[in-house]
DRENPA-892628 format. One record per residue (C-alpha): residue number from 1; residue in three letters; x negated, y, z negated. Coordinates in steps of 0.5 Angstrom, whole numbers. Layout:
// DRENPA-892628
(kolti NUM; 'ALA'; (X; Y; Z))
...
//
This chain:
// DRENPA-892628
(kolti 1; 'MET'; (-33; -76; 17))
(kolti 2; 'ALA'; (-33; -81; 13))
(kolti 3; 'VAL'; (-30; -88; 12))
(kolti 4; 'ALA'; (-26; -91; 8))
(kolti 5; 'LEU'; (-23; -98; 9))
(kolti 6; 'VAL'; (-16; -101; 6))
(kolti 7; 'VAL'; (-15; -108; 7))
(kolti 8; 'VAL'; (-8; -112; 8))
(kolti 9; 'ALA'; (-6; -118; 9))
(kolti 10; 'ALA'; (-6; -123; 14))
(kolti 11; 'GLY'; (-1; -127; 18))
(kolti 12; 'VAL'; (5; -122; 17))
(kolti 13; 'SER'; (9; -122; 24))
(kolti 14; 'LEU'; (14; -116; 22))
(kolti 15; 'GLY'; (18; -116; 28))
(kolti 16; 'LEU'; (16; -110; 31))
(kolti 17; 'TRP'; (11; -112; 38))
(kolti 18; 'ALA'; (13; -117; 42))
(kolti 19; 'ALA'; (9; -124; 42))
(kolti 20; 'SER'; (8; -128; 46))
(kolti 21; 'GLY'; (3; -133; 48))
(kolti 22; 'GLY'; (-4; -132; 50))
(kolti 23; 'ASP'; (-11; -130; 49))
(kolti 24; 'GLY'; (-11; -126; 41))
(kolti 25; 'GLY'; (-10; -120; 44))
(kolti 26; 'SER'; (-15; -114; 45))
(kolti 27; 'THR'; (-19; -110; 40))
(kolti 28; 'ALA'; (-18; -103; 39))
(kolti 29; 'SER'; (-24; -101; 44))
(kolti 30; 'GLU'; (-20; -103; 49))
(kolti 31; 'ALA'; (-15; -97; 48))
(kolti 32; 'GLY'; (-17; -90; 48))
(kolti 33; 'SER'; (-15; -87; 41))
(kolti 34; 'SER'; (-9; -82; 42))
(kolti 35; 'ARG'; (-11; -76; 40))
(kolti 36; 'GLY'; (-19; -76; 43))
(kolti 37; 'ALA'; (-23; -79; 38))
(kolti 38; 'THR'; (-28; -85; 42))
(kolti 39; 'ALA'; (-31; -89; 37))
(kolti 40; 'ALA'; (-27; -96; 37))
(kolti 41; 'ALA'; (-26; -100; 31))
(kolti 42; 'PRO'; (-31; -104; 30))
(kolti 43; 'PRO'; (-29; -112; 32))
(kolti 44; 'ASP'; (-27; -117; 28))
(kolti 45; 'ARG'; (-32; -123; 29))
(kolti 46; 'ALA'; (-40; -123; 29))
(kolti 47; 'PRO'; (-43; -122; 36))
(kolti 48; 'GLY'; (-44; -129; 40))
(kolti 49; 'THR'; (-39; -133; 37))
(kolti 50; 'SER'; (-33; -135; 40))
(kolti 51; 'PRO'; (-27; -135; 37))
(kolti 52; 'THR'; (-23; -140; 33))
(kolti 53; 'PRO'; (-19; -145; 38))
(kolti 54; 'GLY'; (-12; -145; 37))
(kolti 55; 'PRO'; (-5; -142; 38))
(kolti 56; 'THR'; (-5; -134; 37))
(kolti 57; 'ARG'; (0; -129; 38))
(kolti 58; 'SER'; (-1; -123; 44))
(kolti 59; 'TYR'; (1; -116; 41))
(kolti 60; 'ALA'; (3; -110; 44))
(kolti 61; 'LEU'; (-2; -104; 43))
(kolti 62; 'SER'; (0; -101; 36))
(kolti 63; 'GLU'; (4; -93; 35))
(kolti 64; 'THR'; (1; -87; 31))
(kolti 65; 'PRO'; (4; -87; 26))
(kolti 66; 'ARG'; (10; -82; 23))
(kolti 67; 'THR'; (8; -78; 17))
(kolti 68; 'ILE'; (9; -71; 15))
(kolti 69; 'PRO'; (5; -68; 15))
(kolti 70; 'ALA'; (3; -72; 22))
(kolti 71; 'VAL'; (-4; -75; 22))
(kolti 72; 'ARG'; (-8; -72; 27))
(kolti 73; 'ASP'; (-12; -78; 30))
(kolti 74; 'HIS'; (-11; -86; 31))
(kolti 75; 'GLU'; (-14; -90; 34))
(kolti 76; 'PRO'; (-10; -96; 37))
(kolti 77; 'ALA'; (-10; -103; 36))
(kolti 78; 'ARG'; (-7; -110; 37))
(kolti 79; 'GLY'; (-4; -114; 31))
(kolti 80; 'PRO'; (2; -114; 26))
(kolti 81; 'GLY'; (0; -108; 22))
(kolti 82; 'TRP'; (0; -109; 14))
(kolti 83; 'ARG'; (6; -108; 10))
(kolti 84; 'PRO'; (6; -108; 2))
(kolti 85; 'GLU'; (7; -115; -1))
(kolti 86; 'LYS'; (9; -116; -9))
(kolti 87; 'GLY'; (2; -120; -12))
(kolti 88; 'ASN'; (-3; -117; -8))
(kolti 89; 'ARG'; (-8; -113; -9))
(kolti 90; 'VAL'; (-10; -105; -10))
(kolti 91; 'VAL'; (-18; -106; -11))
(kolti 92; 'VAL'; (-22; -99; -11))
(kolti 93; 'ASP'; (-30; -100; -10))
(kolti 94; 'ASP'; (-31; -94; -15))
(kolti 95; 'PRO'; (-28; -92; -23))
(kolti 96; 'ALA'; (-27; -86; -20))
(kolti 97; 'LEU'; (-22; -88; -15))
(kolti 98; 'ALA'; (-18; -92; -22))
(kolti 99; 'ASP'; (-12; -86; -22))
(kolti 100; 'GLU'; (-11; -87; -15))
(kolti 101; 'GLY'; (-11; -94; -14))
(kolti 102; 'ARG'; (-6; -95; -21))
(kolti 103; 'LEU'; (-2; -89; -18))
(kolti 104; 'VAL'; (-1; -93; -10))
(kolti 105; 'ALA'; (-1; -100; -14))
(kolti 106; 'GLY'; (5; -98; -18))
(kolti 107; 'GLU'; (9; -95; -11))
(kolti 108; 'LEU'; (8; -100; -7))
(kolti 109; 'GLY'; (10; -105; -12))
(kolti 110; 'MET'; (2; -108; -12))
(kolti 111; 'ALA'; (-2; -110; -17))
(kolti 112; 'TYR'; (-8; -107; -20))
(kolti 113; 'ALA'; (-13; -110; -19))
(kolti 114; 'GLY'; (-19; -105; -21))
(kolti 115; 'GLU'; (-26; -106; -18))
(kolti 116; 'LYS'; (-28; -111; -15))
(kolti 117; 'SER'; (-32; -113; -8))
(kolti 118; 'ASP'; (-29; -119; -5))
(kolti 119; 'ARG'; (-24; -119; 0))
(kolti 120; 'ARG'; (-17; -123; 0))
(kolti 121; 'ALA'; (-11; -122; 5))
(kolti 122; 'GLY'; (-7; -117; 3))
(kolti 123; 'ASP'; (-12; -112; 0))
(kolti 124; 'LEU'; (-11; -105; -1))
(kolti 125; 'ARG'; (-18; -103; -1))
(kolti 126; 'LEU'; (-19; -95; -4))
(kolti 127; 'ALA'; (-27; -92; -3))
(kolti 128; 'LEU'; (-31; -87; -4))
(kolti 129; 'ASN'; (-36; -86; 3))
(kolti 130; 'ALA'; (-40; -79; 2))
(kolti 131; 'GLY'; (-41; -76; 9))
(kolti 132; 'GLU'; (-46; -70; 9))
(kolti 133; 'GLY'; (-41; -64; 12))
(kolti 134; 'ALA'; (-35; -68; 12))
(kolti 135; 'ASN'; (-29; -65; 9))
(kolti 136; 'PRO'; (-27; -67; 2))
(kolti 137; 'GLU'; (-21; -68; 3))
(kolti 138; 'SER'; (-20; -72; 10))
(kolti 139; 'TYR'; (-20; -79; 10))
(kolti 140; 'VAL'; (-21; -86; 15))
(kolti 141; 'MET'; (-15; -91; 14))
(kolti 142; 'THR'; (-17; -98; 17))
(kolti 143; 'VAL'; (-11; -103; 19))
(kolti 144; 'ARG'; (-14; -109; 20))
(kolti 145; 'GLY'; (-15; -116; 19))
(kolti 146; 'GLY'; (-9; -117; 15))
(kolti 147; 'ARG'; (-12; -112; 10))
(kolti 148; 'VAL'; (-12; -104; 9))
(kolti 149; 'GLU'; (-18; -100; 8))
(kolti 150; 'ILE'; (-18; -92; 5))
(kolti 151; 'ALA'; (-24; -89; 5))
(kolti 152; 'GLY'; (-26; -81; 4))
(kolti 153; 'PRO'; (-32; -76; 2))
(kolti 154; 'SER'; (-28; -76; -6))
(kolti 155; 'ASP'; (-22; -78; -8))
(kolti 156; 'ALA'; (-17; -73; -6))
(kolti 157; 'GLY'; (-19; -75; 1))
(kolti 158; 'VAL'; (-17; -83; -1))
(kolti 159; 'PHE'; (-10; -80; -5))
(kolti 160; 'TYR'; (-9; -77; 2))
(kolti 161; 'GLY'; (-10; -83; 6))
(kolti 162; 'THR'; (-5; -87; 0))
(kolti 163; 'ARG'; (0; -81; 1))
(kolti 164; 'THR'; (0; -84; 8))
(kolti 165; 'LEU'; (1; -91; 7))
(kolti 166; 'LYS'; (6; -89; 3))
(kolti 167; 'GLN'; (10; -87; 8))
(kolti 168; 'GLU'; (7; -91; 14))
(kolti 169; 'THR'; (11; -97; 9))
(kolti 170; 'HIS'; (17; -93; 7))
(kolti 171; 'ASP'; (24; -98; 6))
(kolti 172; 'GLY'; (20; -103; 9))
(kolti 173; 'GLY'; (16; -100; 14))
(kolti 174; 'THR'; (10; -103; 17))
(kolti 175; 'ALA'; (3; -99; 16))
(kolti 176; 'PRO'; (0; -100; 25))
(kolti 177; 'GLU'; (-6; -104; 27))
(kolti 178; 'GLY'; (-12; -99; 28))
(kolti 179; 'VAL'; (-15; -93; 24))
(kolti 180; 'VAL'; (-12; -86; 22))
(kolti 181; 'LYS'; (-18; -81; 21))
(kolti 182; 'ASP'; (-15; -76; 19))
(kolti 183; 'GLU'; (-16; -69; 16))
(kolti 184; 'PRO'; (-13; -62; 14))
(kolti 185; 'ALA'; (-13; -56; 18))
(kolti 186; 'LYS'; (-13; -50; 11))
(kolti 187; 'ALA'; (-16; -52; 5))
(kolti 188; 'GLN'; (-11; -49; 2))
(kolti 189; 'ARG'; (-4; -51; 2))
(kolti 190; 'GLY'; (1; -48; -4))
(kolti 191; 'PHE'; (7; -47; -6))
(kolti 192; 'MET'; (10; -41; -10))
(kolti 193; 'LEU'; (16; -41; -16))
(kolti 194; 'ASP'; (19; -35; -19))
(kolti 195; 'ILE'; (20; -38; -26))
(kolti 196; 'ALA'; (20; -31; -29))
(kolti 197; 'ARG'; (26; -29; -27))
(kolti 198; 'LYS'; (30; -35; -26))
(kolti 199; 'HIS'; (27; -41; -32))
(kolti 200; 'PHE'; (26; -47; -29))
(kolti 201; 'THR'; (26; -54; -33))
(kolti 202; 'ALA'; (20; -57; -33))
(kolti 203; 'GLY'; (23; -64; -31))
(kolti 204; 'TRP'; (25; -60; -25))
(kolti 205; 'ILE'; (17; -57; -23))
(kolti 206; 'GLU'; (15; -64; -24))
(kolti 207; 'ASP'; (19; -67; -19))
(kolti 208; 'ARG'; (17; -61; -14))
(kolti 209; 'ILE'; (10; -63; -15))
(kolti 210; 'ARG'; (11; -71; -14))
(kolti 211; 'GLU'; (14; -68; -8))
(kolti 212; 'LEU'; (8; -63; -7))
(kolti 213; 'GLY'; (4; -69; -7))
(kolti 214; 'ASP'; (6; -74; -3))
(kolti 215; 'LEU'; (6; -67; 2))
(kolti 216; 'LYS'; (-1; -65; 2))
(kolti 217; 'PHE'; (0; -60; -2))
(kolti 218; 'ASN'; (-6; -58; -6))
(kolti 219; 'GLN'; (-3; -52; -10))
(kolti 220; 'LEU'; (3; -49; -14))
(kolti 221; 'GLY'; (3; -42; -16))
(kolti 222; 'LEU'; (6; -40; -22))
(kolti 223; 'HIS'; (9; -33; -23))
(kolti 224; 'PHE'; (11; -33; -30))
(kolti 225; 'SER'; (11; -26; -32))
(kolti 226; 'ASP'; (16; -21; -29))
(kolti 227; 'ASP'; (21; -15; -31))
(kolti 228; 'GLN'; (26; -20; -33))
(kolti 229; 'GLY'; (22; -26; -37))
(kolti 230; 'PHE'; (16; -28; -39))
(kolti 231; 'ARG'; (16; -36; -40))
(kolti 232; 'ILE'; (11; -39; -42))
(kolti 233; 'GLU'; (10; -40; -51))
(kolti 234; 'SER'; (4; -35; -53))
(kolti 235; 'SER'; (0; -35; -59))
(kolti 236; 'SER'; (-3; -29; -56))
(kolti 237; 'HIS'; (3; -26; -56))
(kolti 238; 'PRO'; (9; -29; -58))
(kolti 239; 'GLU'; (14; -23; -59))
(kolti 240; 'ILE'; (13; -22; -51))
(kolti 241; 'VAL'; (16; -30; -49))
(kolti 242; 'SER'; (23; -31; -47))
(kolti 243; 'ARG'; (28; -35; -50))
(kolti 244; 'GLN'; (29; -39; -45))
(kolti 245; 'HIS'; (21; -42; -43))
(kolti 246; 'LEU'; (16; -47; -42))
(kolti 247; 'THR'; (13; -49; -49))
(kolti 248; 'LYS'; (5; -51; -48))
(kolti 249; 'ALA'; (6; -58; -48))
(kolti 250; 'GLN'; (11; -59; -43))
(kolti 251; 'VAL'; (6; -54; -39))
(kolti 252; 'ARG'; (0; -59; -41))
(kolti 253; 'LYS'; (4; -65; -39))
(kolti 254; 'ILE'; (6; -61; -31))
(kolti 255; 'ILE'; (-2; -59; -31))
(kolti 256; 'ASP'; (-3; -67; -32))
(kolti 257; 'LEU'; (2; -69; -27))
(kolti 258; 'ALA'; (-1; -64; -22))
(kolti 259; 'ARG'; (-7; -67; -23))
(kolti 260; 'SER'; (-6; -74; -22))
(kolti 261; 'ARG'; (-4; -71; -14))
(kolti 262; 'HIS'; (-10; -66; -13))
(kolti 263; 'ILE'; (-5; -60; -15))
(kolti 264; 'THR'; (-8; -54; -18))
(kolti 265; 'ILE'; (-4; -49; -21))
(kolti 266; 'VAL'; (-5; -41; -19))
(kolti 267; 'PRO'; (-2; -37; -25))
(kolti 268; 'GLU'; (0; -30; -24))
(kolti 269; 'ILE'; (1; -25; -30))
(kolti 270; 'ASP'; (3; -20; -25))
(kolti 271; 'SER'; (0; -13; -28))
(kolti 272; 'PRO'; (-1; -6; -28))
(kolti 273; 'GLY'; (7; -7; -25))
(kolti 274; 'HIS'; (12; -13; -26))
(kolti 275; 'LEU'; (11; -12; -33))
(kolti 276; 'GLY'; (18; -11; -36))
(kolti 277; 'ALA'; (17; -17; -41))
(kolti 278; 'VAL'; (12; -15; -44))
(kolti 279; 'LEU'; (14; -7; -44))
(kolti 280; 'ASP'; (21; -9; -49))
(kolti 281; 'ALA'; (16; -11; -54))
(kolti 282; 'HIS'; (11; -6; -53))
(kolti 283; 'PRO'; (15; 0; -50))
(kolti 284; 'ASP'; (9; 4; -53))
(kolti 285; 'LEU'; (6; 2; -47))
(kolti 286; 'GLN'; (11; 5; -42))
(kolti 287; 'LEU'; (9; 9; -37))
(kolti 288; 'ARG'; (12; 15; -37))
(kolti 289; 'THR'; (13; 21; -33))
(kolti 290; 'ALA'; (11; 29; -34))
(kolti 291; 'GLN'; (18; 29; -35))
(kolti 292; 'GLY'; (18; 25; -41))
(kolti 293; 'SER'; (24; 18; -37))
(kolti 294; 'ALA'; (20; 11; -37))
(kolti 295; 'VAL'; (18; 7; -30))
(kolti 296; 'GLN'; (20; 1; -30))
(kolti 297; 'GLY'; (16; -5; -30))
(kolti 298; 'ALA'; (10; 0; -30))
(kolti 299; 'ILE'; (4; -1; -37))
(kolti 300; 'ASP'; (2; 6; -37))
(kolti 301; 'ILE'; (-6; 4; -35))
(kolti 302; 'SER'; (-8; 9; -38))
(kolti 303; 'LYS'; (-9; 7; -45))
(kolti 304; 'ALA'; (-14; 2; -47))
(kolti 305; 'GLU'; (-8; -2; -51))
(kolti 306; 'SER'; (-5; -4; -45))
(kolti 307; 'ALA'; (-11; -7; -42))
(kolti 308; 'GLN'; (-13; -10; -48))
(kolti 309; 'ILE'; (-6; -14; -49))
(kolti 310; 'VAL'; (-7; -17; -41))
(kolti 311; 'ASP'; (-13; -18; -42))
(kolti 312; 'ASP'; (-11; -23; -49))
(kolti 313; 'LEU'; (-6; -26; -44))
(kolti 314; 'LEU'; (-10; -28; -39))
(kolti 315; 'ASP'; (-17; -30; -44))
(kolti 316; 'GLU'; (-10; -35; -47))
(kolti 317; 'TYR'; (-7; -38; -41))
(kolti 318; 'ALA'; (-15; -39; -37))
(kolti 319; 'ASP'; (-16; -43; -43))
(kolti 320; 'LEU'; (-9; -47; -42))
(kolti 321; 'PHE'; (-9; -47; -34))
(kolti 322; 'PRO'; (-15; -52; -31))
(kolti 323; 'GLY'; (-17; -50; -24))
(kolti 324; 'GLY'; (-21; -44; -19))
(kolti 325; 'PRO'; (-15; -40; -16))
(kolti 326; 'TRP'; (-12; -34; -21))
(kolti 327; 'HIS'; (-7; -29; -18))
(kolti 328; 'LEU'; (-8; -22; -22))
(kolti 329; 'GLY'; (-1; -20; -18))
(kolti 330; 'GLY'; (-2; -12; -17))
(kolti 331; 'ASP'; (3; -10; -13))
(kolti 332; 'GLU'; (9; -4; -13))
(kolti 333; 'TYR'; (5; -1; -19))
(kolti 334; 'GLN'; (11; 4; -19))
(kolti 335; 'ALA'; (6; 10; -20))
(kolti 336; 'LEU'; (4; 10; -13))
(kolti 337; 'THR'; (12; 10; -11))
(kolti 338; 'ARG'; (12; 18; -12))
(kolti 339; 'SER'; (10; 23; -8))
(kolti 340; 'ASN'; (6; 26; -12))
(kolti 341; 'PRO'; (3; 22; -16))
(kolti 342; 'GLU'; (-2; 26; -20))
(kolti 343; 'ALA'; (4; 31; -21))
(kolti 344; 'SER'; (8; 25; -23))
(kolti 345; 'PHE'; (3; 22; -28))
(kolti 346; 'PRO'; (-1; 27; -31))
(kolti 347; 'GLN'; (-4; 23; -36))
(kolti 348; 'LEU'; (-7; 18; -31))
(kolti 349; 'ALA'; (-9; 24; -27))
(kolti 350; 'ALA'; (-14; 26; -33))
(kolti 351; 'ALA'; (-15; 19; -34))
(kolti 352; 'ALA'; (-18; 17; -27))
(kolti 353; 'ARG'; (-22; 24; -27))
(kolti 354; 'GLU'; (-25; 22; -33))
(kolti 355; 'LYS'; (-27; 14; -30))
(kolti 356; 'TYR'; (-29; 16; -24))
(kolti 357; 'GLY'; (-30; 23; -22))
(kolti 358; 'SER'; (-26; 29; -21))
(kolti 359; 'GLY'; (-24; 27; -14))
(kolti 360; 'ALA'; (-22; 21; -16))
(kolti 361; 'THR'; (-14; 20; -15))
(kolti 362; 'VAL'; (-9; 15; -19))
(kolti 363; 'ALA'; (-10; 11; -13))
(kolti 364; 'ASP'; (-18; 10; -15))
(kolti 365; 'LEU'; (-15; 8; -22))
(kolti 366; 'THR'; (-10; 3; -21))
(kolti 367; 'THR'; (-16; -1; -16))
(kolti 368; 'GLY'; (-19; 0; -23))
(kolti 369; 'TRP'; (-15; -4; -27))
(kolti 370; 'LEU'; (-16; -9; -21))
(kolti 371; 'ASN'; (-23; -10; -21))
(kolti 372; 'ASP'; (-23; -10; -30))
(kolti 373; 'ARG'; (-18; -15; -29))
(kolti 374; 'ALA'; (-22; -19; -24))
(kolti 375; 'ASP'; (-28; -19; -29))
(kolti 376; 'THR'; (-24; -22; -34))
(kolti 377; 'VAL'; (-22; -27; -30))
(kolti 378; 'ARG'; (-28; -28; -27))
(kolti 379; 'ARG'; (-32; -30; -35))
(kolti 380; 'HIS'; (-26; -35; -33))
(kolti 381; 'GLN'; (-30; -37; -27))
(kolti 382; 'ARG'; (-24; -36; -24))
(kolti 383; 'VAL'; (-23; -34; -17))
(kolti 384; 'PRO'; (-19; -27; -16))
(kolti 385; 'ARG'; (-13; -26; -11))
(kolti 386; 'ALA'; (-8; -20; -11))
(kolti 387; 'TRP'; (-2; -19; -6))
(kolti 388; 'ASN'; (-4; -14; 0))
(kolti 389; 'ASP'; (-1; -8; -3))
(kolti 390; 'GLY'; (-6; -8; -9))
(kolti 391; 'PHE'; (-11; -5; -4))
(kolti 392; 'PHE'; (-11; 0; -2))
(kolti 393; 'ARG'; (-13; 5; 4))
(kolti 394; 'GLY'; (-18; 12; 3))
(kolti 395; 'THR'; (-19; 11; -4))
(kolti 396; 'SER'; (-27; 11; -7))
(kolti 397; 'VAL'; (-26; 6; -12))
(kolti 398; 'GLN'; (-25; -1; -7))
(kolti 399; 'ALA'; (-23; -7; -9))
(kolti 400; 'ALA'; (-29; -12; -11))
(kolti 401; 'LYS'; (-30; -15; -4))
(kolti 402; 'ASP'; (-29; -22; -8))
(kolti 403; 'ILE'; (-21; -21; -9))
(kolti 404; 'GLN'; (-18; -25; -4))
(kolti 405; 'VAL'; (-12; -21; -1))
(kolti 406; 'ALA'; (-4; -25; -2))
(kolti 407; 'TYR'; (-2; -22; 5))
(kolti 408; 'TRP'; (6; -22; 4))
(kolti 409; 'THR'; (9; -15; 7))
(kolti 410; 'GLY'; (7; -10; 12))
(kolti 411; 'LYS'; (14; -6; 9))
(kolti 412; 'GLU'; (10; -2; 2))
(kolti 413; 'ILE'; (9; 5; 3))
(kolti 414; 'GLY'; (2; 6; 6))
(kolti 415; 'ALA'; (3; -1; 9))
(kolti 416; 'ARG'; (-5; -4; 12))
(kolti 417; 'PRO'; (-3; -9; 18))
(kolti 418; 'PRO'; (-8; -16; 17))
(kolti 419; 'LEU'; (-13; -13; 22))
(kolti 420; 'GLU'; (-16; -9; 17))
(kolti 421; 'TYR'; (-17; -13; 11))
(kolti 422; 'LEU'; (-20; -19; 17))
(kolti 423; 'GLN'; (-25; -14; 20))
(kolti 424; 'ALA'; (-28; -12; 12))
(kolti 425; 'GLY'; (-29; -19; 12))
(kolti 426; 'ARG'; (-24; -21; 6))
(kolti 427; 'LYS'; (-21; -29; 6))
(kolti 428; 'VAL'; (-14; -29; 7))
(kolti 429; 'ILE'; (-8; -33; 4))
(kolti 430; 'ASN'; (-2; -33; 8))
(kolti 431; 'TYR'; (5; -31; 5))
(kolti 432; 'ASN'; (8; -28; 10))
(kolti 433; 'ASP'; (15; -26; 7))
(kolti 434; 'GLU'; (19; -26; 14))
(kolti 435; 'PHE'; (17; -34; 15))
(kolti 436; 'LEU'; (15; -36; 8))
(kolti 437; 'TYR'; (20; -33; 3))
(kolti 438; 'TYR'; (26; -36; -1))
(kolti 439; 'VAL'; (29; -30; -4))
(kolti 440; 'LEU'; (35; -33; -8))
(kolti 441; 'GLY'; (41; -29; -6))
(kolti 442; 'GLU'; (38; -26; 0))
(kolti 443; 'PRO'; (37; -19; -3))
(kolti 444; 'GLN'; (35; -13; 1))
(kolti 445; 'THR'; (33; -15; 8))
(kolti 446; 'PHE'; (31; -23; 6))
(kolti 447; 'VAL'; (34; -28; 9))
(kolti 448; 'TYR'; (34; -37; 8))
(kolti 449; 'PRO'; (28; -39; 11))
(kolti 450; 'THR'; (28; -45; 16))
(kolti 451; 'GLY'; (24; -51; 17))
(kolti 452; 'GLU'; (26; -50; 25))
(kolti 453; 'ARG'; (23; -43; 25))
(kolti 454; 'ILE'; (17; -44; 21))
(kolti 455; 'TYR'; (16; -51; 26))
(kolti 456; 'GLN'; (17; -48; 32))
(kolti 457; 'GLN'; (15; -40; 31))
(kolti 458; 'TRP'; (9; -39; 24))
(kolti 459; 'THR'; (2; -41; 25))
(kolti 460; 'PRO'; (-2; -39; 20))
(kolti 461; 'ARG'; (-6; -33; 24))
(kolti 462; 'VAL'; (1; -30; 24))
(kolti 463; 'LEU'; (0; -27; 18))
(kolti 464; 'ARG'; (5; -21; 18))
(kolti 465; 'GLY'; (12; -21; 23))
(kolti 466; 'THR'; (11; -26; 28))
(kolti 467; 'GLU'; (5; -24; 31))
(kolti 468; 'ALA'; (-2; -28; 31))
(kolti 469; 'VAL'; (-9; -25; 29))
(kolti 470; 'PRO'; (-14; -26; 35))
(kolti 471; 'ALA'; (-17; -34; 34))
(kolti 472; 'ARG'; (-23; -31; 31))
(kolti 473; 'TYR'; (-21; -29; 25))
(kolti 474; 'ASP'; (-18; -36; 23))
(kolti 475; 'GLY'; (-24; -38; 19))
(kolti 476; 'GLN'; (-22; -33; 14))
(kolti 477; 'ILE'; (-15; -35; 12))
(kolti 478; 'LEU'; (-15; -39; 7))
(kolti 479; 'GLY'; (-9; -44; 7))
(kolti 480; 'GLY'; (-2; -41; 6))
(kolti 481; 'SER'; (4; -41; 1))
(kolti 482; 'PHE'; (12; -42; 2))
(kolti 483; 'ALA'; (14; -38; -4))
(kolti 484; 'VAL'; (22; -38; -9))
(kolti 485; 'TRP'; (24; -31; -11))
(kolti 486; 'CYS'; (29; -31; -16))
(kolti 487; 'ASP'; (31; -25; -14))
(kolti 488; 'LEU'; (39; -26; -16))
(kolti 489; 'ALA'; (37; -31; -21))
(kolti 490; 'ASN'; (43; -35; -21))
(kolti 491; 'SER'; (45; -34; -14))
(kolti 492; 'GLN'; (43; -42; -14))
(kolti 493; 'THR'; (42; -47; -18))
(kolti 494; 'GLU'; (36; -52; -18))
(kolti 495; 'ASP'; (39; -57; -14))
(kolti 496; 'GLN'; (41; -53; -8))
(kolti 497; 'VAL'; (34; -49; -8))
(kolti 498; 'ALA'; (32; -56; -9))
(kolti 499; 'ALA'; (36; -58; -2))
(kolti 500; 'GLY'; (34; -50; 1))
(kolti 501; 'ILE'; (26; -50; 1))
(kolti 502; 'ARG'; (27; -58; 3))
(kolti 503; 'MET'; (25; -58; 11))
(kolti 504; 'PRO'; (22; -51; 9))
(kolti 505; 'LEU'; (17; -54; 6))
(kolti 506; 'ARG'; (16; -60; 10))
(kolti 507; 'ALA'; (15; -55; 16))
(kolti 508; 'THR'; (10; -51; 13))
(kolti 509; 'VAL'; (5; -56; 10))
(kolti 510; 'GLN'; (5; -59; 18))
(kolti 511; 'LYS'; (3; -52; 19))
(kolti 512; 'LEU'; (-3; -51; 15))
(kolti 513; 'TRP'; (-5; -59; 15))
(kolti 514; 'ASP'; (-5; -58; 24))
(kolti 515; 'PRO'; (-3; -50; 27))
(kolti 516; 'ASP'; (-3; -54; 34))
(kolti 517; 'LYS'; (4; -55; 36))
(kolti 518; 'PRO'; (7; -61; 33))
(kolti 519; 'GLU'; (8; -67; 39))
(kolti 520; 'LEU'; (15; -69; 35))
(kolti 521; 'SER'; (21; -64; 37))
(kolti 522; 'TRP'; (25; -60; 31))
(kolti 523; 'ALA'; (30; -65; 32))
(kolti 524; 'GLU'; (26; -72; 31))
(kolti 525; 'PHE'; (22; -69; 26))
(kolti 526; 'ARG'; (28; -66; 21))
(kolti 527; 'ALA'; (30; -74; 23))
(kolti 528; 'LEU'; (22; -76; 21))
(kolti 529; 'ALA'; (24; -72; 15))
(kolti 530; 'ASP'; (31; -76; 14))
(kolti 531; 'ARG'; (28; -82; 14))
(kolti 532; 'LEU'; (23; -81; 10))
(kolti 533; 'GLY'; (27; -78; 4))
//
């Protein structure tokens, strides 16, 4: 694992450990790691030299820092620890870390001094130290000799180290002496927000990004198109945009803030269902039954114009949103809820046969639609994902292998258990609606999830219900996402949503960072969250 150092001022006695006369105490090599690591912090003096004579202090062995998510390994040591002091420096060893350095300097009330090779008392040093095969989000934080050094193989890892330090020193706290070695278990740690059914202000979204960044989340999903609204300014189809919406200037500001916190925005334009706001402006594209009845939110995928308008939007917003993942939706296409889709929608059946052969079905045509939209976003170097009920059993047309499964429910018609996707070799992101769905107004059978239940019962392998899939599939589960859905949009205000998701977000990221049983009890975890703010 790459090593990152952060240096802190010497002689800071904070009264957190009892002091007494003695020989200056032991080094970290005298004590094992709190989580089983064997590497010891290097000594502070060269071999063969004698300690400087004079009175010294003896410190108790440091304790593991308390953070959310919890650090995965801490090698304790004896010493006073470190706390930020006004006028002390934040320095970097690489210009690529300038943004991280400026951010943490402002947060801790320190001076950002840029690239420096000299070492001063009180320094916080950020460093890149590429390690072959190291997790790019890993970091090592060393607190020793009155200085701190945070190093990692990438700027993301170093950033997460600064989040740990920020929590350790919150409200006058002290970073304990020793070495933290930390990395996430899951590469995708997300929060999804339904801004289509409910308009959220740009300022509220920005506040959530700051919160997510401090908690080491790295994805923010924006579901901005649905039956109730289309909530981002559009140049290709301005006629579809709702009165309350985000301008592109506001979105760019959100993207810039997210980038500074190493958060990727995952956009979602759901199709071929959930397109009501688009269809309000284009009623000629709405799916209709053989009897002429309109089907809510469903676009007629037998029409070339339907594909054109959705691709126009995908192309437009791919230029707005940077990053890799792209959510295509694919769920709850109402044509497939009928007992005989081919009889109910003869135009879809005819299009399926024309495109895929005499035995093709409406489910085949719908799968082809998903594949075509995946082709569109791939042209922008995006990785497609779709809801699990957008994949169908028994079709002659198969969803492309690289479309990742956003697994949220086992309640759909013809429900397929998670193992079917995993055994087929698909990559899966966990959106388990039993634990991770915060649905405003609690419609149908939904209840507001609690942090306690997530903390005590959920792990990334619990994809459906409460049962975990076998551990051998863990590598195919890329991570998870807590989701806010606004089915009954006026049930809660923005402030109530922020308060309601506060502990569930913290519990979710704890289990994505480290799925093992937490060391803290729920009561201790909640008290820690309250202390950290």
